[in-house]
N, C-alpha and C positions, 0 to 999 in steps of 0.2 A: 125154485129157479128165479122167480121174480125177486125174492129177497136178495139173492146173490147179485142180480142185475142192479137192484137199488143200492146195495152195498157198494158195488163197483162204481156206480154213478156218483155216490156220495164221496167216495175216495178220490174219484177223478176231480170233482168240484173242489175238494179240500186241497188236492195237489195243485190245481190251477190257481187257487187262492194263495197258496203258499208261494208259488212261483211269482205271482203278481206282487205279493208282499215283498219278496226278496228283490225283485226288479226295482220296486219303489224305494227300498232301502238303499240299493246300489246307486240309484239315480240321485237320491238325497245326499249320499256320501260323496258322490262325484261333484255335485253342486257345492257342497261344503268345502271340498278340496280346491275347487276352482276359485271359490271366494277367498280362501286362504292364500292361494297363489297370487290372485289379483291384489289382495291387501299387502302381501309381501312385496310385490312389484311396485306398488304405490309408495310403500315405505322406503324402498331402495331409491326410487326416483327422487323422493323428497329429501333423503339424506344426501344424494348426489347434488341436488340443486342447492341445498344449504352449504355444502362443502364448496361448491363453485362460487357462491355468493361470498362466503368467508374468505376464499382465496382472492377474489376480486377486491374486497375491502382491504385486505392486507397489502395487496399490490398497490392500491391507490394510496394507502398510508405511507408505504415506502417511497412512492413517487413524490408525494407531498413533502416528506422529510428531505428527500434529495433536492427538491426545488428550494426548500427553505435553507438548506445548507449552502446551495449554490448562491442564493441571494445574500446570505451572510458573508460568504467569501468575496462576492463582488463588492459588497458594501465596505468590507475591510480593505480591499484593494483600492477602492476609491478614496477611502480615508487615508491610507498610506500615501497615495499619490498626492492628495491635498497637503498632507503634512510635509512630504518631501518638497513640494513646490513652495510651501511657506518657508521651510528651512532654507531652500535655495535663495529665495528673495531676501530673507534675513541676512544671509551670507553676503549677497550682493550689496545690500545696504551697508553692512559693516565694512566691506572691502572697498566700497566706493565704485567699483566697476567689476564687470564680470571676470572672475578668475584672477584678479590681481591680488598680489600678496600685500598684506599691510606693510607700510614702510615703518621700519623700526630703526631708530638711530642708536647706534652703539658708539660710544665715544672712545675710539681707539686713537690714542695720540702717540 
């Protein structure tokens, strides 16, 4: 009888040890999965941050290009206006007064 009781006690201890071992393995697996989830979350956040930074850089570059184009257009307009003004002054000098036609003499007899 005592042998049977000892056998049952040994089996009970072995079962308790097996259950504890299984629980420990489950806990470790759960921790590993949580770490994987956390790492994946961190990677996603990092990728989103990089994408947002890249988009910001691209927007800034487009804005700078638009500003540069606007400056070139304004400069071209100023240069056209200066050229037109110089041309108008030259015409005035040639004509002698504003809008006057040059006097041409045609000899009709």
